[in-house]
Backbone bond lengths (Angstrom), bond angles and torsions (degrees), N, CA, C in turn:
res aa  C-N    CA-C-N  psi(-1)  N-CA   C-N-CA  omega(-1)  CA-C   N-CA-C  phi
1 X - - - 1.432 - - 1.517 111.02 -
2 X 1.315 117.53 -38.94 1.457 119.85 179.48 1.526 111.00 -68.21
3 X 1.356 118.14 -24.69 1.469 120.49 176.64 1.526 110.61 -61.52
4 X 1.315 117.19 -39.76 1.466 120.42 179.28 1.518 110.98 -61.20
5 X 1.308 116.08 -41.41 1.454 119.69 -179.87 1.528 111.77 -72.22
6 X 1.316 116.81 -35.36 1.458 119.54 178.28 1.519 110.73 -64.97
7 X 1.330 117.24 -40.68 1.465 120.65 177.80 1.531 109.91 -64.27
8 X 1.287 116.19 -40.25 1.458 120.45 179.39 1.529 110.75 -67.00
9 X 1.325 116.52 -41.45 1.464 120.48 177.65 1.520 111.33 -61.00
10 X 1.328 116.03 -43.05 1.472 118.98 178.91 1.522 110.80 -65.91
11 X 1.315 117.28 -40.16 1.461 120.91 -178.45 1.527 111.09 -65.00
12 X 1.313 116.04 -36.73 1.461 119.79 -179.22 1.521 113.07 -93.67
13 X 1.321 116.00 -4.25 1.455 122.29 -179.88 1.533 111.24 58.20
14 X 1.333 114.69 48.23 1.457 121.31 177.89 1.517 109.11 -135.47
15 X 1.324 115.42 166.91 1.454 120.78 173.80 1.520 107.20 -116.61
16 X 1.317 116.61 131.30 1.461 119.51 179.97 1.513 109.76 -122.99
17 X 1.299 114.39 164.44 1.445 120.75 -179.55 1.526 107.74 -136.26
18 X 1.301 117.49 132.66 1.455 121.30 178.72 1.516 107.66 -85.09
19 X 1.319 115.18 124.93 1.455 121.74 -177.79 1.523 108.14 -116.04
20 X 1.313 115.34 129.14 1.464 117.84 176.85 1.524 109.06 -83.21
21 X 1.337 114.98 144.63 1.461 120.87 -176.99 1.515 108.75 -115.46
22 X 1.306 115.32 132.62 1.453 120.83 175.23 1.524 108.00 -77.15
23 X 1.329 117.03 116.31 1.464 120.69 -175.58 1.522 112.49 -72.23
24 X 1.305 118.06 -18.18 1.461 120.65 177.80 1.515 112.13 -78.84
25 X 1.326 117.11 -19.86 1.450 121.94 -179.32 1.527 108.60 -101.97
26 X 1.318 119.20 108.55 1.467 120.18 -177.95 1.525 111.40 -67.35
27 X 1.322 114.88 146.96 1.454 119.79 -179.82 1.522 111.42 -75.15
28 X 1.304 116.55 -35.52 1.453 120.85 -179.22 1.516 108.43 -110.96
29 X 1.295 114.94 123.04 1.450 119.61 177.95 1.528 108.16 -100.99
30 X 1.291 115.40 126.72 1.452 120.55 179.50 1.520 108.12 -94.49
31 X 1.304 114.68 121.85 1.446 119.33 179.33 1.516 108.64 -95.63
32 X 1.277 115.52 127.14 1.459 118.78 179.31 1.519 109.22 -83.61
33 X 1.304 113.34 150.95 1.451 119.17 178.63 1.524 107.17 -78.97
34 X 1.294 116.17 126.17 1.459 119.61 -177.24 1.522 110.50 -78.93
35 X 1.298 115.35 160.58 1.462 121.10 179.00 1.528 110.52 -63.05
36 X 1.328 116.61 -33.07 1.465 120.04 179.02 1.523 110.70 -64.83
37 X 1.340 116.89 -40.53 1.460 120.02 178.48 1.520 111.27 -65.13
38 X 1.319 116.22 -41.26 1.461 120.09 178.95 1.524 109.84 -62.77
39 X 1.320 116.64 -45.07 1.469 121.48 179.62 1.525 110.93 -62.74
40 X 1.328 116.18 -42.50 1.461 120.98 -179.63 1.535 110.61 -64.14
41 X 1.329 116.95 -45.19 1.466 120.88 178.95 1.523 110.90 -64.44
42 X 1.313 116.43 -39.47 1.465 120.92 179.03 1.529 110.11 -61.69
43 X 1.313 116.34 -48.63 1.470 120.25 -178.49 1.530 111.28 -64.11
44 X 1.324 117.10 -39.28 1.468 120.96 178.65 1.526 110.78 -64.21
45 X 1.320 116.48 -46.53 1.455 120.72 -179.72 1.519 110.61 -65.14
46 X 1.306 116.11 -41.39 1.466 120.35 179.64 1.523 110.62 -62.66
47 X 1.325 117.22 -43.22 1.466 120.78 179.05 1.527 110.70 -62.74
48 X 1.336 117.09 -40.99 1.464 120.15 178.68 1.527 111.49 -64.23
49 X 1.323 116.62 -41.29 1.462 120.14 179.45 1.529 110.54 -64.81
50 X 1.329 117.36 -41.95 1.460 120.01 176.82 1.531 110.81 -61.13
51 X 1.320 116.03 -41.70 1.462 120.10 179.07 1.532 111.15 -62.77
52 X 1.330 116.09 -42.28 1.464 119.50 178.18 1.523 111.70 -63.97
53 X 1.312 116.58 -39.37 1.468 120.09 179.56 1.530 110.21 -64.71
54 X 1.332 116.62 -44.56 1.468 119.70 179.89 1.521 111.98 -63.46
55 X 1.334 116.47 -43.72 1.473 119.47 178.68 1.518 111.14 -65.48
56 X 1.326 115.98 -37.02 1.454 119.77 177.70 1.512 111.96 -64.94
57 X 1.325 117.11 -38.97 1.460 120.34 178.03 1.529 111.28 -66.33
58 X 1.333 116.53 -38.84 1.463 119.71 176.35 1.529 110.62 -63.91
59 X 1.337 115.92 -41.22 1.464 119.56 178.91 1.525 110.91 -65.57
60 X 1.316 117.18 -37.48 1.471 120.69 178.14 1.527 109.95 -63.65
61 X 1.338 115.63 -44.90 1.473 118.72 178.85 1.526 111.07 -60.18
62 X 1.328 116.23 -41.99 1.471 120.08 -179.89 1.516 112.31 -66.16
63 X 1.328 117.32 -44.91 1.464 119.85 -177.29 1.527 111.01 -70.91
64 X 1.343 117.29 -28.63 1.461 119.92 177.00 1.531 110.54 -68.36
65 X 1.329 116.80 -35.13 1.469 120.08 176.03 1.526 110.06 -65.94
66 X 1.341 115.78 -43.83 1.467 120.53 179.77 1.530 109.87 -63.54
67 X 1.315 116.16 -43.00 1.461 120.39 -179.01 1.526 110.67 -66.25
68 X 1.322 116.71 -39.17 1.466 119.92 -179.97 1.522 112.44 -67.95
69 X 1.325 117.54 -37.31 1.462 121.49 -178.89 1.522 111.58 -74.81
70 X 1.330 116.38 -42.18 1.461 119.51 -174.12 1.518 113.11 -94.13
71 X 1.300 117.56 -25.80 1.455 120.63 -178.76 1.518 113.11 68.26
72 X 1.327 117.26 21.22 1.465 121.51 -178.29 1.535 110.27 -77.88
73 X 1.347 116.44 131.99 1.464 118.70 177.46 1.531 112.19 -62.59
74 X 1.319 116.23 -31.83 1.469 120.24 -179.89 1.531 110.24 -65.19
75 X 1.310 117.93 -38.28 1.460 121.46 179.15 1.524 110.35 -64.55
76 X 1.320 117.03 -39.02 1.464 119.82 177.00 1.528 111.39 -68.22
77 X 1.329 115.45 -35.25 1.470 119.44 177.27 1.525 110.61 -63.47
78 X 1.324 116.14 -43.79 1.462 121.02 178.96 1.525 109.81 -64.49
79 X 1.324 116.56 -40.17 1.465 120.09 178.81 1.531 110.03 -61.59
80 X 1.326 116.44 -41.89 1.463 120.13 178.00 1.513 112.20 -62.83
81 X 1.327 116.50 -40.65 1.464 120.49 178.36 1.528 111.00 -65.40
82 X 1.330 116.70 -39.68 1.462 119.92 178.12 1.519 111.38 -65.18
83 X 1.316 116.57 -40.55 1.466 119.87 178.58 1.524 110.09 -62.15
84 X 1.336 116.42 -42.46 1.460 120.72 178.41 1.529 110.67 -63.38
85 X 1.324 116.93 -42.19 1.470 120.55 179.90 1.521 111.51 -62.94
86 X 1.323 116.98 -43.62 1.464 120.44 179.35 1.528 109.53 -64.41
87 X 1.317 116.96 -39.83 1.463 120.48 176.61 1.519 111.74 -61.50
88 X 1.338 117.31 -39.95 1.467 121.15 177.63 1.524 111.63 -63.63
89 X 1.333 116.56 -39.49 1.464 120.14 179.75 1.526 110.20 -67.03
90 X 1.319 117.43 -37.85 1.471 118.62 177.74 1.527 110.73 -66.70
91 X 1.337 117.02 -34.49 1.466 119.69 174.47 1.528 110.89 -63.93
92 X 1.325 115.98 -38.27 1.470 119.74 178.32 1.523 110.69 -64.57
93 X 1.325 116.05 -33.01 1.459 119.76 178.28 1.525 110.74 -64.16
94 X 1.325 116.87 -41.33 1.468 120.65 177.14 1.529 110.27 -68.03
95 X 1.337 117.11 -40.66 1.467 120.61 177.73 1.523 111.08 -60.62
96 X 1.325 115.80 -35.48 1.464 120.01 178.33 1.524 110.28 -61.82
97 X 1.325 117.33 -40.81 1.465 121.28 177.49 1.527 110.55 -60.53
98 X 1.345 116.15 -45.24 1.469 120.34 -179.51 1.522 110.91 -63.78
99 X 1.324 116.57 -41.75 1.464 120.22 -179.29 1.524 110.74 -64.93
100 X 1.327 116.80 -40.31 1.464 119.50 178.12 1.520 110.08 -62.43
101 X 1.317 116.45 -42.62 1.466 120.44 178.99 1.527 110.28 -61.86
102 X 1.345 117.52 -42.14 1.464 121.35 178.79 1.526 111.40 -63.21
103 X 1.319 116.80 -41.43 1.467 120.92 -179.60 1.520 109.98 -65.38
104 X 1.327 116.74 -41.72 1.458 119.79 179.66 1.523 111.14 -66.25
105 X 1.339 117.59 -37.94 1.459 120.43 177.91 1.525 111.24 -66.88
106 X 1.342 116.83 -40.27 1.461 120.36 179.34 1.517 111.47 -64.97
107 X 1.322 117.64 -37.09 1.461 119.62 -178.89 1.526 111.40 -72.95
108 X 1.336 116.77 -25.35 1.464 119.75 179.36 1.515 113.07 -84.31
109 X 1.313 118.01 -19.61 1.457 121.16 -178.55 1.521 110.68 -76.10
110 X 1.306 115.04 144.57 1.459 120.68 173.07 1.511 107.15 -119.29
111 X 1.298 117.42 147.60 1.465 118.33 -179.29 1.526 110.86 -65.56
112 X 1.314 115.90 130.45 1.452 121.55 -178.30 1.518 112.45 -105.44
113 X 1.290 117.73 7.24 1.458 120.33 -176.88 1.518 110.09 -89.44
114 X 1.308 115.38 137.47 1.454 122.07 176.46 1.514 106.93 -122.25
115 X 1.300 116.43 126.97 1.456 120.83 179.58 1.513 108.58 -114.01
116 X 1.301 115.15 120.20 1.460 121.21 176.92 1.519 107.49 -113.84
117 X 1.281 116.08 115.54 1.458 121.14 179.09 1.522 108.73 -111.51
118 X 1.318 115.35 124.02 1.452 120.58 176.86 1.525 107.52 -105.11
119 X 1.300 116.08 133.28 1.453 120.58 -177.06 1.522 108.57 -128.92
120 X 1.315 115.90 127.08 1.456 121.13 176.87 1.518 108.22 -102.84
121 X 1.319 115.14 126.79 1.450 120.12 177.39 1.518 107.14 -112.97
122 X 1.298 115.27 112.12 1.455 120.07 -179.47 1.514 109.56 166.98
123 X 1.299 114.74 -175.79 1.465 119.52 -178.75 1.520 110.20 -86.90
124 X 1.321 115.03 168.42 1.459 120.00 179.54 1.522 111.39 -68.31
125 X 1.323 116.60 -32.23 1.467 118.63 178.29 1.527 110.45 -67.53
126 X 1.334 117.59 -38.93 1.463 120.49 177.16 1.526 110.33 -65.24
127 X 1.328 116.58 -38.18 1.457 120.54 178.56 1.521 111.18 -64.96
128 X 1.323 115.93 -43.41 1.474 118.49 179.55 1.529 110.78 -64.87
129 X 1.348 117.84 -36.75 1.463 120.41 177.11 1.527 110.51 -63.26
130 X 1.333 116.15 -43.62 1.460 119.89 179.65 1.523 111.31 -64.24
131 X 1.308 116.17 -39.68 1.460 119.61 178.81 1.516 111.33 -65.72
132 X 1.329 116.36 -42.19 1.467 119.84 178.69 1.525 110.55 -63.80
133 X 1.316 117.31 -42.24 1.458 120.71 178.42 1.516 110.51 -63.63
134 X 1.313 116.34 -38.80 1.455 120.56 179.13 1.504 111.44 -64.99
135 X 1.333 116.89 -41.02 1.459 120.57 178.35 1.525 110.51 -67.21
136 X 1.323 117.41 -39.64 1.455 120.24 179.74 1.522 110.74 -67.02
137 X 1.331 117.16 -40.91 1.451 120.75 -179.35 1.529 111.16 -68.53
138 X 1.328 116.70 -33.98 1.473 118.93 -178.67 1.519 110.99 -73.62
139 X 1.357 119.22 -24.95 1.462 121.10 179.46 1.509 111.85 -76.38
140 X 1.320 117.46 -23.66 1.469 120.81 -176.86 1.490 112.94 -80.74
């Protein structure tokens, strides 16, 4: 077996080393997101959304003053767009609550599925004999 690898090493002009792998030790470790990280991210996102809403309200107040003084249709258009944007951010705040609830529910759930696989290894004649014996035993 090592001859095959030596020929391959020479052909590719490289040196390789065969490393044995412990099958009980996985190569990739999956780190789960902790509840603290989820809480921290939630609070950070929530604070940012609140900040955006407050700044948007200040901008709306400012543009409404400009629109009222100048009577420009463009100023009213901008005010309408700002109101819509602030409304969208408040919707995102509610969506954040729903997403947090979904994440918490998913972390609390445990898989309830049980899979039982039966496998027969043998010939068809052996299977038919077993089935016949099973039918005979069940009739008695």
